[in-house]
N, C-alpha and C positions, 0 to 999 in steps of 0.2 A: 683469654679475651684479648683481642688486639687493642693497644692503647691508642691507635689511631681512629678507633670507632668514633662516629659523630652521635651525640645524644642531645635531646631536646631539653628545654628548660623544666619540663614536667619530669623527665628522667632524673635530671639533677636533683629535684625536690624530693623524688622518692628514694634516691640513693642516700641523701642526707637526712631524710625524715623532717622536712621543713616545708613550709607553705610555698607552693608554686609562685605565688605573688612576689614573695621575698626574692627568689631567684630572678624573676623578670626585672625586678627593681635593680638588682645588681647589673643585669645586662644594660638596662636603659641608662643607668648612672656610669656605665663603662667601668665599674669595679670588677666586673668578670668579663674577660675577652670573650667574644662571641660573634655570630654573624646571623642577621635576620633575613629570612627568606619567607615570603608569603605569609607575613605576620607570625612566624614561629621563629624562636631563637634557638641556635644550635652552638654546641662547643664540642671539642674533641676531648675525649677522656684523658689524654696525656697532658693537654693543656690545663684542664681542670685540676688534675693532681698537682702539677707544678704551681699552679695558682694558690692551691690550698696550703701547700707546703711553705710558700713564700709569704702568704698574707693571712694565713688562718689565725695567728695570734693577734693580728691587728683588728679583728672582728670580735674582740673579747666581750663586747656588749651583746653579741649575738649568740646567746648560750646554746640554742639548738645545734649550731654548727660545731662548736667546740665539744659539745657531748658526743657527737657521732663521728667526729674527725679521726678518732683512733680505729674506727671500723673500716675506714676507706681502703686500706691495702687489701684486707680480705674480700672486700666487695669487688675490687677491681681484678682480683685473681679468679672470681668465680666465672665458670663457663655455662652455668645453668640459667642465669637471670638473662632474659631476652632484652637487654637495654639498647635503645637506639638503633640507628641504621649505619651501614658501612657508607663509605663516600660513594661508591657505585650505586648502592640502593638509594641514597639521597639524589644523586643525579638523575637517575631514572624517574623518581618521583617528581622532580622539578621538570623534567622534560614532559612527562605525562600531564602535569597540571598547568603547563604554560598556556596562555591564551594565544600565543603565536603558533603557526604551523611549523613543526620541526620535523624534517624529512631526511633520511639518509638514502643515497642511491649509489650504485656502482658506477664505475667510470664508462659504462656503456649506456647509462641513463636508466637503469632498472630500478625501480623503488624497492628499497630494502627494509625501511621502517616507516612507521606513520603513527604520529601521536593523536591525542584526543583533539588538541588544537587544529590539526590538519583536517580532522574529520568534521569539526565544526565549521571550519573555513571553507572546504571544498565539497562537503556532502558525502564523501565517499567513506565507508568503513575500511579498516586495515585489510579485511578479507577480500575486499573488492579491488585494491589497488597494489597490495605488495605482489612483487614479481611482474607487474605491468610496467610499460615504459613511461617515463616522466612526461612524455609528449602528450599524454592524454589530458594534461592540465594546461596546455598552451593552445592559443587560438590558431586557427589554420594560417593566417597571415603573419605569424611570428614563429613558425616552426624553425626557421633558420637560427633562432637564438640558441637552441639546445646544442648543436654541435660546437657553436662558438663558446659557450659556457663550459662544456666539457674539456674543450682544447685549452682553455686557460687553467682550469683545475689541474689537468695533467702536467702542466708546466709549473704547478706549485702556487699559482696565483690565487689571491682571495678577492671576492666579489663583495663589496659592501654597499648596502643601501641602494640597490639598483632598482629604480622604479619602472615597472612594466605592467602586463596585464595577464590574467589567467582566467581560466574557464571553470565555473562551478559545475557540479554534476547536472544540475537543471538547466544548463545552457547560459546562465547569466555571466557577463564579463565582470571580473573583479580587478580592481586597481590594486596592486600590492607593491610593498617595498621589500626586496630580496636581498639576503646576504648568504653567500656560499663559500665554504671553506674546504680544503682538501683535508682528508682523514688519512693518517700515517700509521703504519703498524710499528711493532717494536724495533725494526730495523730502519725505520724512517722512509720506507717505501710508501708512495701515495696508493692507497687501495680503494678508496671510496670518497665520497663527498657528503658533507652535512649541509643542509639548507635550512635557513630560518626565514619564514614569510609572515609578514604582518599585513593585514587587510587595511588599506588606506582609501577604500572606495569612498567612504563618508567624507574623509579629509579631502579628497579630490573633488567631490561634488560641492563641498563648501567653498573650496578655492574657485571652482568655476562659477559658482553663484556670485561670489565676491567679484570676480572678473567681469561677469556680465553686468553687475551693478555698476562697476567702475566705468565699463565701456558704455553703458546706457547714459550714465551721468556726463561722460566726455561728449557723446553725441548730442545730448540735450544741450550742454554748454555750447557746442559748435553750431548747432541750429540756432540757438539765441544770438550768438555773435553774427552769424549769417543774416539773421533777421534784422538785427540792428543795422548791419551794413547795407541791407537791401532798403531799409526805411531811409537811410541818409541819401542813398542814390535817388529813391523815389521823391524825396523832398526836393532835391536839386532838379530833377525832371519837371516836377509840377511848377517850380518857380522859374524855370527858364523855357523848357520845350513846349509846354502847353500855353505859355504866354505869348509865343510867336504867332501861331494861328489865330489865337483869340484877338491879339492887337490887330491883325491884318483885317480879320472880319469886322471888328469894332470900327476900324478906320473907314472902311468902304461903306459900311451902313450909315455912319455919322456923316460922311460926305453926301450920300444920296438924300439924307433927311435934311440937308441944309436948306433953309428957306431963301437965302439970297443967291443960290446958284441954280441955274436950270441946265439940266443935261439932256442931250438927245437920246433917243431910244437905244441906239447902238452902244453908246457909252454907259448907259444904265446897264445894258445886258452884259457888257464886259466887266463891270463892277461886281455884278451879282454872280456872274460865272466864277470869278476869282474868289469871291466870298464863299460860294458853294464848294469849291475845290479845297479851300482852307478848312471848311467845316468838316469835309470828308476825311482830310488829314488829321484833324483833331479826334474824330470818331475812331479812326483806325488805331491812333496812338492810345486813346483811352482803353480800347478793346484788348490791345496788346498788354498794357499795364495790368488790366484785370486778369487776363490769362495767366500772365507771368506771376502775379501774387498768388493765384489759386494753385499754380504749379509748385510755388515755394512752400506752401503748407499742405500739398498733398490733396487738394480738394477740387481739382479740375475734373469736371464731369465728362467721362468718356462713355458713350452709349454704343457698345459694339454689337454688331450682328453681321450675318453673312451678307457680303457685298460683292457685286460684279465689278471687276476692274475696268471693264468697258463702260459701265454706268458712272463710275467715279470720274474716269477721264472725259466723258461727255458733259458732266456737271462742271467740271474745272475748265473745259476748253474755252468757253466764251470769255471768262475773266482772264485766262492766260493770253488770249489773243489780244486782249485790250492792253494788258501790261506790256506785251512784246510787240506792239504795233510798229515800232521802228526796226524791228528785227524780222529775220526769216525763221518762225517757229515751226517745228515739225515733231510729230509724234510717231515713234516707231514701236509698235505693239507686236508681240508674238501672238500666234494663233492659239486658240483653245486654253487660254489661261484659266486656271481654277479660280474659284471665289476665295475672297479673303476674309478674315474676321476683322471688321473695322467700323468706325464712326465715320460715315461718308463726309460729313461736314467738316470734321477735323482734318482728314486726309486731303480734301480739296484745299484747305487752309495751308497745309504744308506744301503742296504742289504749288500753289499761286505764289507763296512766299518765295520759294526757290526760283521760280521763273522771275519774279520781280527782282530778286537779287541779281540774277544772270543778265537781265536787261540793264540794269544800273551800272554793271561793271564790265560790260562789253560794248564794243563800238556799233554805232548805228549801221544797219544793213548786214551785221554778222549773223551767224547761225546760232540758234538755240534749239537743242534736240532733247526731248523727252523720250527715254528708252524704257520699256517695261518687259521683263522676261522672268521666267521661273528659275529659282536657284535651288538645286537639289529637289527634295519632295516635300519640304516643309515651308519655304519662303517665296515670296515674289519680290523682286528687286526693282526699284525705280532709280533711274539715273537721269539727272538734269545736267546737261553739258553746255558750255558756252565757249566763246573764243576770245574772252577777255585776257587781261594781264596775268590772271592766275592768282593763287593765294600762296605766299611763301611756305615752305615746309615747316618752319618754326611756329606757324600760326595755325596749322590745320587741326589741332586739338583745341586752342584756346578760342577759335572763332565761335564755338558753341557755348561759351561762357556768357552769363548775363552781363550786359552793358559793354561787352568787348567790342572794340573799334579798332581794326587793323590799320596798318600803314596805307592801304589802298582804299580805306573808307571814304565814301563821298558825302553821305548823309545818313540820318537815322541815329538811333540811340543803341544799337547793338542788341535789340531785343528779339529780331526775327528768327536767327538760327537758334538762339537758346529756347525759344518757344517750340520751334520745330523738333529739336531734340527732346523736349519733354513730352510733346504729343507722340512722337514715334515710340519712345520707350514705354509710355503708358500703353501702347497697343502691343507690347512685347516684341518690338522690332528694334533695330539699331540704326544710327545714321553716322556717316562719316564722309571725309574729303578723300577721294582717290588719289593715290600716289601717281602723279604724272608730271612731267616737265611742262613749264608754261611754253607757250600761251595756252590759255583755256583752263577752266575748272570743272570738274565733275563731282556733284554732290550726290551720294548714293543713300537710299534707305531701304529698309525691308519691312514687309508685313507677313504675319503668319498665315499660312494657308488653312482653310477650313478642313479639318480632318473628315473624311468620309465615315459615315456610320453604317456598319453592315447589319 
């Protein structure tokens, strides 16, 4: 019997005719050198013999050991007693009982061996995969990994803890951690590769869950900070911007009610006209603030349905003419435009807001052009162009931010374009400033076309 043979604690107990628990205690107390694998203790016979020769007399209190110590040489010499495993047998048992997938493959990627862990992980039996290419385990979009890994192995490189994806027999995608090593023959030549794969799908899912929770927490904190900032801006607006038209209205009404002054009919009408205009300004400001606050919390109501472009423009035309009464307003419509999915009232609000801005920031008597055409097969594009000084390139993104007032701002709170952006995006479209050199600005936005139902 080879003295390099490995035996278990139970084999040692049988050899010496003592209790297995006693042998295990020796291992646990490190009195007997051994290795623990999968809750079993192992020791080489030659190590056991040397240990007994060196330390046997020190165990004088342990009579069973001394009693049978003299029998050890004959027991070791026996070829009949099937004690323990060889190292090769132990290694095979460890491979077979491992929870990890342990696979060997040739240098062309053919599967050579397949343990029980691989069967549990991937769902294939050894008979189904041995002799097949390792690529059957790889998702279609990662097939280029195979030649790269094999090339590294041929150069003698090791691949440690490489995280990637593989495919179960039933088509499920598995997240795995992969370690691959070259296998050499007795001459040192690389002849195959050994792969150990660990299923980390649950770990990855847990990590992704934690990441999503952290992201949700970050977004919630960011929304709270934005809400706080919005409240501060809102308070500033209420304290200043709302006070201006209210003060004007209050002043004119108080003047008209004065008992010690008589005003002629024309003067009274002028005062009332100014107060009426200030009241309209106040109403518009409050409406903007309400829309903006609803957009901030995602509660702005959009009631979309199939709408004709021509109907939307007809509805908006009257108010646009009033807003651009000091300019030359023209509308350029393509023919046979398909219907869009829109809330007519809200799109009219966007158009009048853009025309109002164009009128404010361009000279009297200049052109304002509203152009509508179809872009590809899925969107209608609206362009509102003026001949003003234009918007600097550095501000073409920021003009859509809440309360933004650029270098050329004349009046207002910087709410109009922010509201337009929220309304357009709520329809599934987008809004932007076209890249063009001054003078003039073109603001464009899109709306989705109603898909025909066959």
